[in-house]
PyMOL Python script that loads the backbone (N, CA, C, O; Angstrom):
from pymol import cmd

cmd.read_pdbstr("""\
ATOM      1  N   UNK A   1      60.225-154.686  34.192  1.00  0.00           N
ATOM      2  CA  UNK A   1      61.198-154.335  33.692  1.00  0.00           C
ATOM      3  C   UNK A   1      62.066-152.420  33.197  1.00  0.00           C
ATOM      4  O   UNK A   1      61.684-151.907  32.145  1.00  0.00           O
ATOM      5  N   UNK A   2      62.925-151.805  33.906  1.00  0.00           N
ATOM      6  CA  UNK A   2      62.498-150.660  34.030  1.00  0.00           C
ATOM      7  C   UNK A   2      63.802-150.257  32.551  1.00  0.00           C
ATOM      8  O   UNK A   2      64.843-150.914  32.559  1.00  0.00           O
ATOM      9  N   UNK A   3      63.602-149.245  31.474  1.00  0.00           N
ATOM     10  CA  UNK A   3      63.671-149.272  30.355  1.00  0.00           C
ATOM     11  C   UNK A   3      64.513-147.922  30.290  1.00  0.00           C
ATOM     12  O   UNK A   3      65.190-147.673  29.292  1.00  0.00           O
ATOM     13  N   UNK A   4      64.429-146.705  31.821  1.00  0.00           N
ATOM     14  CA  UNK A   4      65.327-145.901  31.826  1.00  0.00           C
ATOM     15  C   UNK A   4      66.057-145.735  32.246  1.00  0.00           C
ATOM     16  O   UNK A   4      66.447-146.316  33.258  1.00  0.00           O
ATOM     17  N   UNK A   5      66.929-144.316  31.312  1.00  0.00           N
ATOM     18  CA  UNK A   5      68.335-144.558  30.704  1.00  0.00           C
ATOM     19  C   UNK A   5      68.643-143.201  32.023  1.00  0.00           C
ATOM     20  O   UNK A   5      67.894-142.257  32.278  1.00  0.00           O
ATOM     21  N   UNK A   6      69.951-143.527  32.658  1.00  0.00           N
ATOM     22  CA  UNK A   6      70.409-142.124  33.343  1.00  0.00           C
ATOM     23  C   UNK A   6      71.341-141.002  32.603  1.00  0.00           C
ATOM     24  O   UNK A   6      71.414-139.969  33.269  1.00  0.00           O
ATOM     25  N   UNK A   7      71.933-140.980  31.605  1.00  0.00           N
ATOM     26  CA  UNK A   7      72.735-140.484  30.573  1.00  0.00           C
ATOM     27  C   UNK A   7      72.384-140.600  29.260  1.00  0.00           C
ATOM     28  O   UNK A   7      72.072-141.618  28.643  1.00  0.00           O
ATOM     29  N   UNK A   8      72.467-139.410  28.865  1.00  0.00           N
ATOM     30  CA  UNK A   8      73.069-139.696  26.841  1.00  0.00           C
ATOM     31  C   UNK A   8      73.952-141.083  26.398  1.00  0.00           C
ATOM     32  O   UNK A   8      73.520-141.762  25.467  1.00  0.00           O
ATOM     33  N   UNK A   9      75.103-141.447  27.041  1.00  0.00           N
ATOM     34  CA  UNK A   9      75.581-141.964  27.332  1.00  0.00           C
ATOM     35  C   UNK A   9      75.239-142.855  27.228  1.00  0.00           C
ATOM     36  O   UNK A   9      75.359-143.424  26.143  1.00  0.00           O
ATOM     37  N   UNK A  10      74.531-143.556  28.467  1.00  0.00           N
ATOM     38  CA  UNK A  10      74.035-145.091  28.522  1.00  0.00           C
ATOM     39  C   UNK A  10      72.859-145.000  27.684  1.00  0.00           C
ATOM     40  O   UNK A  10      72.025-145.784  28.136  1.00  0.00           O
ATOM     41  N   UNK A  11      72.382-144.342  26.577  1.00  0.00           N
ATOM     42  CA  UNK A  11      71.172-145.074  25.606  1.00  0.00           C
ATOM     43  C   UNK A  11      71.932-144.575  24.139  1.00  0.00           C
ATOM     44  O   UNK A  11      71.444-144.955  23.075  1.00  0.00           O
ATOM     45  N   UNK A  12      72.630-144.076  24.147  1.00  0.00           N
ATOM     46  CA  UNK A  12      73.747-144.343  23.328  1.00  0.00           C
ATOM     47  C   UNK A  12      74.077-145.783  22.958  1.00  0.00           C
ATOM     48  O   UNK A  12      73.833-146.572  22.046  1.00  0.00           O
ATOM     49  N   UNK A  13      74.721-145.746  24.056  1.00  0.00           N
ATOM     50  CA  UNK A  13      75.258-147.546  23.807  1.00  0.00           C
ATOM     51  C   UNK A  13      74.426-148.574  23.700  1.00  0.00           C
ATOM     52  O   UNK A  13      74.865-149.570  23.125  1.00  0.00           O
ATOM     53  N   UNK A  14      73.066-148.599  24.205  1.00  0.00           N
ATOM     54  CA  UNK A  14      71.950-148.617  24.224  1.00  0.00           C
ATOM     55  C   UNK A  14      71.293-149.109  22.445  1.00  0.00           C
ATOM     56  O   UNK A  14      70.592-150.029  22.023  1.00  0.00           O
ATOM     57  N   UNK A  15      71.952-147.976  21.850  1.00  0.00           N
ATOM     58  CA  UNK A  15      71.083-147.668  20.403  1.00  0.00           C
ATOM     59  C   UNK A  15      72.368-148.893  19.240  1.00  0.00           C
ATOM     60  O   UNK A  15      72.207-149.494  18.178  1.00  0.00           O
ATOM     61  N   UNK A  16      73.154-148.793  19.889  1.00  0.00           N
ATOM     62  CA  UNK A  16      74.628-149.083  19.326  1.00  0.00           C
ATOM     63  C   UNK A  16      74.786-150.600  18.195  1.00  0.00           C
ATOM     64  O   UNK A  16      75.656-150.775  17.342  1.00  0.00           O
ATOM     65  N   UNK A  17      74.040-151.205  18.431  1.00  0.00           N
ATOM     66  CA  UNK A  17      72.999-152.246  17.403  1.00  0.00           C
ATOM     67  C   UNK A  17      72.737-151.686  16.408  1.00  0.00           C
ATOM     68  O   UNK A  17      73.017-151.989  15.248  1.00  0.00           O
ATOM     69  N   UNK A  18      72.225-150.897  16.783  1.00  0.00           N
ATOM     70  CA  UNK A  18      71.084-150.274  15.809  1.00  0.00           C
ATOM     71  C   UNK A  18      71.828-148.999  14.094  1.00  0.00           C
ATOM     72  O   UNK A  18      71.688-148.850  12.880  1.00  0.00           O
ATOM     73  N   UNK A  19      72.781-148.304  15.609  1.00  0.00           N
ATOM     74  CA  UNK A  19      73.939-147.435  14.566  1.00  0.00           C
ATOM     75  C   UNK A  19      74.764-148.086  14.065  1.00  0.00           C
ATOM     76  O   UNK A  19      75.444-147.379  13.321  1.00  0.00           O
ATOM     77  N   UNK A  20      75.100-149.165  14.077  1.00  0.00           N
ATOM     78  CA  UNK A  20      75.905-149.780  14.060  1.00  0.00           C
ATOM     79  C   UNK A  20      75.283-150.522  12.217  1.00  0.00           C
ATOM     80  O   UNK A  20      75.787-150.381  11.103  1.00  0.00           O
ATOM     81  N   UNK A  21      74.261-151.140  12.590  1.00  0.00           N
ATOM     82  CA  UNK A  21      73.695-151.451  11.524  1.00  0.00           C
ATOM     83  C   UNK A  21      73.489-150.394  10.267  1.00  0.00           C
ATOM     84  O   UNK A  21      73.695-150.634   9.077  1.00  0.00           O
ATOM     85  N   UNK A  22      73.082-149.311  10.785  1.00  0.00           N
ATOM     86  CA  UNK A  22      72.940-148.183   9.660  1.00  0.00           C
ATOM     87  C   UNK A  22      74.160-147.726   8.887  1.00  0.00           C
ATOM     88  O   UNK A  22      74.219-147.355   7.714  1.00  0.00           O
ATOM     89  N   UNK A  23      75.214-147.843   9.880  1.00  0.00           N
ATOM     90  CA  UNK A  23      76.391-147.577   9.469  1.00  0.00           C
ATOM     91  C   UNK A  23      76.577-148.221   8.434  1.00  0.00           C
ATOM     92  O   UNK A  23      76.792-147.646   7.367  1.00  0.00           O
ATOM     93  N   UNK A  24      76.530-149.577   8.549  1.00  0.00           N
ATOM     94  CA  UNK A  24      77.267-151.099   7.538  1.00  0.00           C
ATOM     95  C   UNK A  24      76.141-150.842   6.335  1.00  0.00           C
ATOM     96  O   UNK A  24      76.628-151.271   5.289  1.00  0.00           O
ATOM     97  N   UNK A  25      75.162-150.439   6.170  1.00  0.00           N
ATOM     98  CA  UNK A  25      73.708-150.086   5.379  1.00  0.00           C
ATOM     99  C   UNK A  25      74.884-148.722   4.224  1.00  0.00           C
ATOM    100  O   UNK A  25      75.190-148.640   3.035  1.00  0.00           O
ATOM    101  N   UNK A  26      75.184-147.873   5.552  1.00  0.00           N
ATOM    102  CA  UNK A  26      76.454-146.906   4.501  1.00  0.00           C
ATOM    103  C   UNK A  26      76.922-147.492   3.425  1.00  0.00           C
ATOM    104  O   UNK A  26      76.469-147.475   2.281  1.00  0.00           O
ATOM    105  N   UNK A  27      78.497-148.370   4.146  1.00  0.00           N
ATOM    106  CA  UNK A  27      78.999-148.822   3.994  1.00  0.00           C
ATOM    107  C   UNK A  27      78.888-149.774   2.224  1.00  0.00           C
ATOM    108  O   UNK A  27      79.398-149.499   1.138  1.00  0.00           O
ATOM    109  N   UNK A  28      77.994-150.909   2.663  1.00  0.00           N
ATOM    110  CA  UNK A  28      77.137-151.210   1.263  1.00  0.00           C
ATOM    111  C   UNK A  28      77.100-150.460   0.486  1.00  0.00           C
ATOM    112  O   UNK A  28      77.350-151.091  -0.541  1.00  0.00           O
ATOM    113  N   UNK A  29      76.901-149.158   0.158  1.00  0.00           N
ATOM    114  CA  UNK A  29      76.309-148.305  -0.548  1.00  0.00           C
ATOM    115  C   UNK A  29      77.909-147.527  -0.612  1.00  0.00           C
ATOM    116  O   UNK A  29      77.946-146.528  -1.330  1.00  0.00           O
ATOM    117  N   UNK A  30      78.642-147.750  -0.218  1.00  0.00           N
ATOM    118  CA  UNK A  30      79.505-147.223  -1.182  1.00  0.00           C
ATOM    119  C   UNK A  30      80.631-145.845  -0.347  1.00  0.00           C
ATOM    120  O   UNK A  30      81.708-145.368  -0.704  1.00  0.00           O
ATOM    121  N   UNK A  31      79.698-145.560   0.923  1.00  0.00           N
ATOM    122  CA  UNK A  31      79.690-144.585   1.513  1.00  0.00           C
ATOM    123  C   UNK A  31      80.501-144.516   2.717  1.00  0.00           C
ATOM    124  O   UNK A  31      79.835-144.660   3.742  1.00  0.00           O
ATOM    125  N   UNK A  32      81.667-144.347   2.878  1.00  0.00           N
ATOM    126  CA  UNK A  32      82.186-144.923   4.222  1.00  0.00           C
ATOM    127  C   UNK A  32      82.949-143.786   4.866  1.00  0.00           C
ATOM    128  O   UNK A  32      83.860-144.015   5.662  1.00  0.00           O
ATOM    129  N   UNK A  33      82.570-142.522   4.516  1.00  0.00           N
ATOM    130  CA  UNK A  33      83.110-141.490   5.733  1.00  0.00           C
ATOM    131  C   UNK A  33      81.522-141.099   6.494  1.00  0.00           C
ATOM    132  O   UNK A  33      81.241-139.907   6.621  1.00  0.00           O
ATOM    133  N   UNK A  34      80.728-141.957   6.882  1.00  0.00           N
ATOM    134  CA  UNK A  34      78.998-141.548   7.543  1.00  0.00           C
ATOM    135  C   UNK A  34      79.127-142.570   8.593  1.00  0.00           C
ATOM    136  O   UNK A  34      78.708-143.673   8.243  1.00  0.00           O
ATOM    137  N   UNK A  35      79.679-142.484   9.999  1.00  0.00           N
ATOM    138  CA  UNK A  35      79.715-143.069  10.851  1.00  0.00           C
ATOM    139  C   UNK A  35      78.797-143.153  11.953  1.00  0.00           C
ATOM    140  O   UNK A  35      78.014-142.220  12.132  1.00  0.00           O
ATOM    141  N   UNK A  36      78.794-144.103  12.678  1.00  0.00           N
ATOM    142  CA  UNK A  36      77.762-144.693  13.870  1.00  0.00           C
ATOM    143  C   UNK A  36      76.939-142.874  14.302  1.00  0.00           C
ATOM    144  O   UNK A  36      75.834-142.394  14.045  1.00  0.00           O
ATOM    145  N   UNK A  37      78.347-142.262  15.150  1.00  0.00           N
ATOM    146  CA  UNK A  37      77.975-140.911  15.684  1.00  0.00           C
ATOM    147  C   UNK A  37      77.652-139.840  15.414  1.00  0.00           C
ATOM    148  O   UNK A  37      77.171-139.002  16.175  1.00  0.00           O
ATOM    149  N   UNK A  38      78.043-139.674  13.488  1.00  0.00           N
ATOM    150  CA  UNK A  38      77.170-139.236  12.924  1.00  0.00           C
ATOM    151  C   UNK A  38      75.338-139.459  12.604  1.00  0.00           C
ATOM    152  O   UNK A  38      74.671-138.489  12.243  1.00  0.00           O
ATOM    153  N   UNK A  39      74.911-140.389  12.735  1.00  0.00           N
ATOM    154  CA  UNK A  39      73.553-140.557  12.308  1.00  0.00           C
ATOM    155  C   UNK A  39      73.218-140.273  13.778  1.00  0.00           C
ATOM    156  O   UNK A  39      72.095-139.858  14.063  1.00  0.00           O
ATOM    157  N   UNK A  40      74.152-140.481  14.724  1.00  0.00           N
ATOM    158  CA  UNK A  40      72.960-140.271  16.088  1.00  0.00           C
ATOM    159  C   UNK A  40      73.056-139.081  16.239  1.00  0.00           C
ATOM    160  O   UNK A  40      72.238-138.608  17.028  1.00  0.00           O
ATOM    161  N   UNK A  41      73.911-138.236  15.677  1.00  0.00           N
ATOM    162  CA  UNK A  41      74.154-136.690  16.012  1.00  0.00           C
ATOM    163  C   UNK A  41      72.815-136.396  14.977  1.00  0.00           C
ATOM    164  O   UNK A  41      71.802-135.883  15.452  1.00  0.00           O
ATOM    165  N   UNK A  42      72.877-136.686  13.832  1.00  0.00           N
ATOM    166  CA  UNK A  42      71.464-136.173  12.902  1.00  0.00           C
ATOM    167  C   UNK A  42      70.206-136.131  13.660  1.00  0.00           C
ATOM    168  O   UNK A  42      69.573-135.112  13.937  1.00  0.00           O
ATOM    169  N   UNK A  43      69.890-137.422  13.988  1.00  0.00           N
ATOM    170  CA  UNK A  43      68.441-137.807  14.356  1.00  0.00           C
ATOM    171  C   UNK A  43      68.771-137.005  16.027  1.00  0.00           C
ATOM    172  O   UNK A  43      67.736-136.361  16.198  1.00  0.00           O
ATOM    173  N   UNK A  44      69.389-136.834  16.874  1.00  0.00           N
ATOM    174  CA  UNK A  44      69.094-135.999  17.910  1.00  0.00           C
ATOM    175  C   UNK A  44      69.002-135.060  18.150  1.00  0.00           C
ATOM    176  O   UNK A  44      68.498-134.631  19.187  1.00  0.00           O
ATOM    177  N   UNK A  45      69.735-134.065  16.734  1.00  0.00           N
ATOM    178  CA  UNK A  45      69.265-132.638  16.476  1.00  0.00           C
ATOM    179  C   UNK A  45      67.930-132.142  15.486  1.00  0.00           C
ATOM    180  O   UNK A  45      67.222-131.138  15.406  1.00  0.00           O
ATOM    181  N   UNK A  46      68.035-133.482  14.782  1.00  0.00           N
ATOM    182  CA  UNK A  46      67.190-132.953  13.718  1.00  0.00           C
ATOM    183  C   UNK A  46      65.217-133.789  14.340  1.00  0.00           C
ATOM    184  O   UNK A  46      63.987-133.768  14.362  1.00  0.00           O
ATOM    185  N   UNK A  47      65.716-134.011  14.474  1.00  0.00           N
ATOM    186  CA  UNK A  47      64.067-135.707  15.092  1.00  0.00           C
ATOM    187  C   UNK A  47      63.707-135.360  16.379  1.00  0.00           C
ATOM    188  O   UNK A  47      62.660-134.771  16.647  1.00  0.00           O
ATOM    189  N   UNK A  48      64.902-135.854  17.538  1.00  0.00           N
ATOM    190  CA  UNK A  48      64.563-136.538  18.880  1.00  0.00           C
ATOM    191  C   UNK A  48      64.683-135.072  19.730  1.00  0.00           C
ATOM    192  O   UNK A  48      64.169-135.033  20.848  1.00  0.00           O
ATOM    193  N   UNK A  49      65.289-133.997  19.253  1.00  0.00           N
ATOM    194  CA  UNK A  49      65.397-132.724  20.044  1.00  0.00           C
ATOM    195  C   UNK A  49      63.912-132.504  19.838  1.00  0.00           C
ATOM    196  O   UNK A  49      63.974-131.308  19.555  1.00  0.00           O
ATOM    197  N   UNK A  50      62.535-132.816  19.771  1.00  0.00           N
ATOM    198  CA  UNK A  50      61.706-132.034  19.533  1.00  0.00           C
ATOM    199  C   UNK A  50      60.917-133.296  19.594  1.00  0.00           C
ATOM    200  O   UNK A  50      59.887-133.258  18.922  1.00  0.00           O
ATOM    201  N   UNK A  51      61.119-134.266  20.157  1.00  0.00           N
ATOM    202  CA  UNK A  51      60.044-135.451  20.931  1.00  0.00           C
ATOM    203  C   UNK A  51      60.243-135.324  22.362  1.00  0.00           C
ATOM    204  O   UNK A  51      61.258-134.873  22.893  1.00  0.00           O
ATOM    205  N   UNK A  52      58.900-135.877  23.120  1.00  0.00           N
ATOM    206  CA  UNK A  52      59.242-135.806  24.039  1.00  0.00           C
ATOM    207  C   UNK A  52      58.319-136.971  24.081  1.00  0.00           C
ATOM    208  O   UNK A  52      57.422-137.082  23.244  1.00  0.00           O
ATOM    209  N   UNK A  53      58.594-138.254  25.469  1.00  0.00           N
ATOM    210  CA  UNK A  53      58.464-139.568  25.906  1.00  0.00           C
ATOM    211  C   UNK A  53      58.503-140.366  24.847  1.00  0.00           C
ATOM    212  O   UNK A  53      57.512-140.821  24.276  1.00  0.00           O
ATOM    213  N   UNK A  54      59.695-140.564  24.546  1.00  0.00           N
ATOM    214  CA  UNK A  54      59.951-140.738  22.983  1.00  0.00           C
ATOM    215  C   UNK A  54      60.526-142.307  23.751  1.00  0.00           C
ATOM    216  O   UNK A  54      61.096-142.324  24.842  1.00  0.00           O
ATOM    217  N   UNK A  55      60.290-143.313  23.078  1.00  0.00           N
ATOM    218  CA  UNK A  55      60.522-144.876  23.653  1.00  0.00           C
ATOM    219  C   UNK A  55      61.730-145.331  22.205  1.00  0.00           C
ATOM    220  O   UNK A  55      61.811-145.045  21.010  1.00  0.00           O
ATOM    221  N   UNK A  56      62.652-146.332  23.372  1.00  0.00           N
ATOM    222  CA  UNK A  56      63.337-146.608  22.690  1.00  0.00           C
ATOM    223  C   UNK A  56      62.709-147.465  21.401  1.00  0.00           C
ATOM    224  O   UNK A  56      62.998-146.935  20.328  1.00  0.00           O
ATOM    225  N   UNK A  57      62.033-148.491  21.305  1.00  0.00           N
ATOM    226  CA  UNK A  57      62.030-149.024  20.047  1.00  0.00           C
ATOM    227  C   UNK A  57      61.183-147.500  18.788  1.00  0.00           C
ATOM    228  O   UNK A  57      61.101-147.626  17.566  1.00  0.00           O
ATOM    229  N   UNK A  58      60.894-146.759  19.260  1.00  0.00           N
ATOM    230  CA  UNK A  58      61.013-145.756  18.381  1.00  0.00           C
ATOM    231  C   UNK A  58      62.148-144.815  17.437  1.00  0.00           C
ATOM    232  O   UNK A  58      62.088-144.349  16.299  1.00  0.00           O
ATOM    233  N   UNK A  59      63.496-144.785  18.821  1.00  0.00           N
ATOM    234  CA  UNK A  59      64.252-144.319  18.276  1.00  0.00           C
ATOM    235  C   UNK A  59      65.037-145.338  17.128  1.00  0.00           C
ATOM    236  O   UNK A  59      65.677-144.929  16.160  1.00  0.00           O
ATOM    237  N   UNK A  60      64.807-146.789  17.510  1.00  0.00           N
ATOM    238  CA  UNK A  60      65.125-147.974  16.439  1.00  0.00           C
ATOM    239  C   UNK A  60      64.923-147.688  15.346  1.00  0.00           C
ATOM    240  O   UNK A  60      65.625-147.696  14.335  1.00  0.00           O
ATOM    241  N   UNK A  61      63.535-147.317  15.628  1.00  0.00           N
ATOM    242  CA  UNK A  61      62.489-147.312  14.399  1.00  0.00           C
ATOM    243  C   UNK A  61      63.384-145.903  13.022  1.00  0.00           C
ATOM    244  O   UNK A  61      63.218-145.955  11.803  1.00  0.00           O
ATOM    245  N   UNK A  62      64.363-144.698  13.871  1.00  0.00           N
ATOM    246  CA  UNK A  62      64.001-144.081  12.916  1.00  0.00           C
ATOM    247  C   UNK A  62      65.480-144.072  12.709  1.00  0.00           C
ATOM    248  O   UNK A  62      65.855-143.636  11.620  1.00  0.00           O
ATOM    249  N   UNK A  63      66.185-144.385  13.365  1.00  0.00           N
ATOM    250  CA  UNK A  63      67.498-144.863  13.028  1.00  0.00           C
ATOM    251  C   UNK A  63      67.796-145.491  11.790  1.00  0.00           C
ATOM    252  O   UNK A  63      68.612-145.147  10.936  1.00  0.00           O
ATOM    253  N   UNK A  64      66.623-146.958  11.822  1.00  0.00           N
ATOM    254  CA  UNK A  64      66.721-147.869  10.985  1.00  0.00           C
ATOM    255  C   UNK A  64      66.102-147.490   9.641  1.00  0.00           C
ATOM    256  O   UNK A  64      66.523-148.186   8.718  1.00  0.00           O
ATOM    257  N   UNK A  65      65.171-146.522   9.289  1.00  0.00           N
ATOM    258  CA  UNK A  65      64.512-146.188   8.397  1.00  0.00           C
ATOM    259  C   UNK A  65      64.792-144.749   7.768  1.00  0.00           C
ATOM    260  O   UNK A  65      64.578-144.574   6.569  1.00  0.00           O
ATOM    261  N   UNK A  66      65.302-143.651   8.630  1.00  0.00           N
ATOM    262  CA  UNK A  66      66.088-143.235   7.990  1.00  0.00           C
ATOM    263  C   UNK A  66      66.854-142.781   6.616  1.00  0.00           C
ATOM    264  O   UNK A  66      67.901-143.321   6.259  1.00  0.00           O
ATOM    265  N   UNK A  67      66.384-142.006   6.077  1.00  0.00           N
ATOM    266  CA  UNK A  67      66.827-142.130   4.010  1.00  0.00           C
ATOM    267  C   UNK A  67      68.271-142.018   4.366  1.00  0.00           C
ATOM    268  O   UNK A  67      68.797-141.419   5.304  1.00  0.00           O
ATOM    269  N   UNK A  68      68.773-142.703   3.440  1.00  0.00           N
ATOM    270  CA  UNK A  68      70.714-142.285   3.689  1.00  0.00           C
ATOM    271  C   UNK A  68      70.784-140.895   2.861  1.00  0.00           C
ATOM    272  O   UNK A  68      71.801-140.406   3.354  1.00  0.00           O
ATOM    273  N   UNK A  69      70.475-140.270   2.220  1.00  0.00           N
ATOM    274  CA  UNK A  69      70.843-138.987   1.488  1.00  0.00           C
ATOM    275  C   UNK A  69      70.242-137.819   2.639  1.00  0.00           C
ATOM    276  O   UNK A  69      70.357-136.635   2.324  1.00  0.00           O
ATOM    277  N   UNK A  70      69.781-138.070   3.597  1.00  0.00           N
ATOM    278  CA  UNK A  70      69.664-137.009   5.049  1.00  0.00           C
ATOM    279  C   UNK A  70      70.628-137.090   5.601  1.00  0.00           C
ATOM    280  O   UNK A  70      71.346-136.147   5.933  1.00  0.00           O
ATOM    281  N   UNK A  71      70.832-138.358   5.817  1.00  0.00           N
ATOM    282  CA  UNK A  71      72.748-138.056   6.778  1.00  0.00           C
ATOM    283  C   UNK A  71      73.785-138.415   5.825  1.00  0.00           C
ATOM    284  O   UNK A  71      74.875-138.730   6.302  1.00  0.00           O
ATOM    285  N   UNK A  72      73.679-138.421   4.897  1.00  0.00           N
ATOM    286  CA  UNK A  72      74.779-138.173   3.819  1.00  0.00           C
ATOM    287  C   UNK A  72      74.846-137.019   3.406  1.00  0.00           C
ATOM    288  O   UNK A  72      76.050-136.832   3.231  1.00  0.00           O
ATOM    289  N   UNK A  73      74.095-135.767   3.032  1.00  0.00           N
ATOM    290  CA  UNK A  73      73.767-134.539   2.802  1.00  0.00           C
ATOM    291  C   UNK A  73      74.491-133.810   4.424  1.00  0.00           C
ATOM    292  O   UNK A  73      75.471-133.092   4.226  1.00  0.00           O
ATOM    293  N   UNK A  74      74.015-133.986   6.041  1.00  0.00           N
ATOM    294  CA  UNK A  74      74.265-133.545   6.817  1.00  0.00           C
ATOM    295  C   UNK A  74      75.474-133.856   6.828  1.00  0.00           C
ATOM    296  O   UNK A  74      76.152-132.837   6.960  1.00  0.00           O
ATOM    297  N   UNK A  75      76.265-135.040   6.732  1.00  0.00           N
ATOM    298  CA  UNK A  75      77.913-135.372   6.976  1.00  0.00           C
ATOM    299  C   UNK A  75      78.615-134.483   6.021  1.00  0.00           C
ATOM    300  O   UNK A  75      79.756-134.077   6.240  1.00  0.00           O
ATOM    301  N   UNK A  76      77.859-134.148   4.844  1.00  0.00           N
ATOM    302  CA  UNK A  76      78.547-133.616   3.739  1.00  0.00           C
ATOM    303  C   UNK A  76      78.807-131.918   3.968  1.00  0.00           C
ATOM    304  O   UNK A  76      79.748-131.174   3.693  1.00  0.00           O
ATOM    305  N   UNK A  77      77.510-131.722   4.595  1.00  0.00           N
ATOM    306  CA  UNK A  77      78.200-130.120   5.109  1.00  0.00           C
ATOM    307  C   UNK A  77      79.352-130.120   6.699  1.00  0.00           C
ATOM    308  O   UNK A  77      80.499-129.704   6.858  1.00  0.00           O
ATOM    309  N   UNK A  78      78.869-130.450   7.160  1.00  0.00           N
ATOM    310  CA  UNK A  78      80.043-130.978   8.562  1.00  0.00           C
ATOM    311  C   UNK A  78      81.692-130.762   7.692  1.00  0.00           C
ATOM    312  O   UNK A  78      82.698-130.055   7.752  1.00  0.00           O
ATOM    313  N   UNK A  79      81.276-131.588   7.119  1.00  0.00           N
ATOM    314  CA  UNK A  79      83.015-131.988   6.109  1.00  0.00           C
ATOM    315  C   UNK A  79      83.639-130.693   5.423  1.00  0.00           C
ATOM    316  O   UNK A  79      84.778-130.235   5.507  1.00  0.00           O
ATOM    317  N   UNK A  80      82.455-130.227   4.675  1.00  0.00           N
ATOM    318  CA  UNK A  80      82.821-128.922   3.770  1.00  0.00           C
ATOM    319  C   UNK A  80      82.711-127.585   4.410  1.00  0.00           C
ATOM    320  O   UNK A  80      82.971-126.518   3.854  1.00  0.00           O
ATOM    321  N   UNK A  81      82.225-127.773   5.862  1.00  0.00           N
ATOM    322  CA  UNK A  81      82.620-126.474   6.838  1.00  0.00           C
ATOM    323  C   UNK A  81      84.076-127.243   7.703  1.00  0.00           C
ATOM    324  O   UNK A  81      84.700-126.316   8.218  1.00  0.00           O
ATOM    325  N   UNK A  82      84.498-128.072   7.885  1.00  0.00           N
ATOM    326  CA  UNK A  82      85.647-128.078   8.909  1.00  0.00           C
ATOM    327  C   UNK A  82      86.499-128.345   7.631  1.00  0.00           C
ATOM    328  O   UNK A  82      87.616-128.632   8.063  1.00  0.00           O
ATOM    329  N   UNK A  83      86.517-128.385   6.480  1.00  0.00           N
ATOM    330  CA  UNK A  83      87.184-127.331   5.276  1.00  0.00           C
ATOM    331  C   UNK A  83      87.773-126.620   4.852  1.00  0.00           C
ATOM    332  O   UNK A  83      88.769-126.499   4.139  1.00  0.00           O
ATOM    333  N   UNK A  84      86.886-125.939   5.487  1.00  0.00           N
ATOM    334  CA  UNK A  84      86.723-124.168   5.064  1.00  0.00           C
ATOM    335  C   UNK A  84      87.912-123.462   5.332  1.00  0.00           C
ATOM    336  O   UNK A  84      87.638-122.974   6.428  1.00  0.00           O
ATOM    337  N   UNK A  85      88.991-123.105   5.071  1.00  0.00           N
ATOM    338  CA  UNK A  85      89.943-122.406   5.522  1.00  0.00           C
ATOM    339  C   UNK A  85      88.884-120.842   5.947  1.00  0.00           C
ATOM    340  O   UNK A  85      87.852-120.402   5.442  1.00  0.00           O
ATOM    341  N   UNK A  86      89.677-120.408   6.992  1.00  0.00           N
ATOM    342  CA  UNK A  86      89.203-119.491   7.644  1.00  0.00           C
ATOM    343  C   UNK A  86      89.611-118.076   6.725  1.00  0.00           C
ATOM    344  O   UNK A  86      90.550-118.118   5.931  1.00  0.00           O
ATOM    345  N   UNK A  87      88.805-116.843   6.927  1.00  0.00           N
ATOM    346  CA  UNK A  87      88.792-115.877   5.262  1.00  0.00           C
ATOM    347  C   UNK A  87      89.657-114.820   6.534  1.00  0.00           C
ATOM    348  O   UNK A  87      89.060-114.684   7.602  1.00  0.00           O
ATOM    349  N   UNK A  88      91.435-113.911   6.315  1.00  0.00           N
ATOM    350  CA  UNK A  88      91.560-113.489   7.090  1.00  0.00           C
ATOM    351  C   UNK A  88      91.228-112.070   6.418  1.00  0.00           C
ATOM    352  O   UNK A  88      91.034-111.992   5.205  1.00  0.00           O
ATOM    353  N   UNK A  89      91.166-110.845   7.344  1.00  0.00           N
ATOM    354  CA  UNK A  89      90.863-109.601   6.841  1.00  0.00           C
ATOM    355  C   UNK A  89      92.218-108.366   6.635  1.00  0.00           C
ATOM    356  O   UNK A  89      91.970-107.247   6.188  1.00  0.00           O
TER     357      UNK A  89
END
""", "prot")
cmd.dss("prot")
cmd.show_as("cartoon", "prot")
cmd.util.cbc("prot")
cmd.orient("prot")
């Protein structure tokens, strides 16, 4: 069976069950502003961009075992940047 992916979207779609599971873990802990896309983007930037020949099971493991506070901090930074008003000189 070929598990190669022809696009990032195809890979993302394949990881949706794990991403949804992690999103639900956030919700169970009262954190409702973290979404699947945030988890995906955090791991894509901080872990997966540095790896070569990463396997699907390793990505699922990363998703399910990443500490909540790491993604929470990442999203809080994004939200604070989004809500900052530009300084006009």
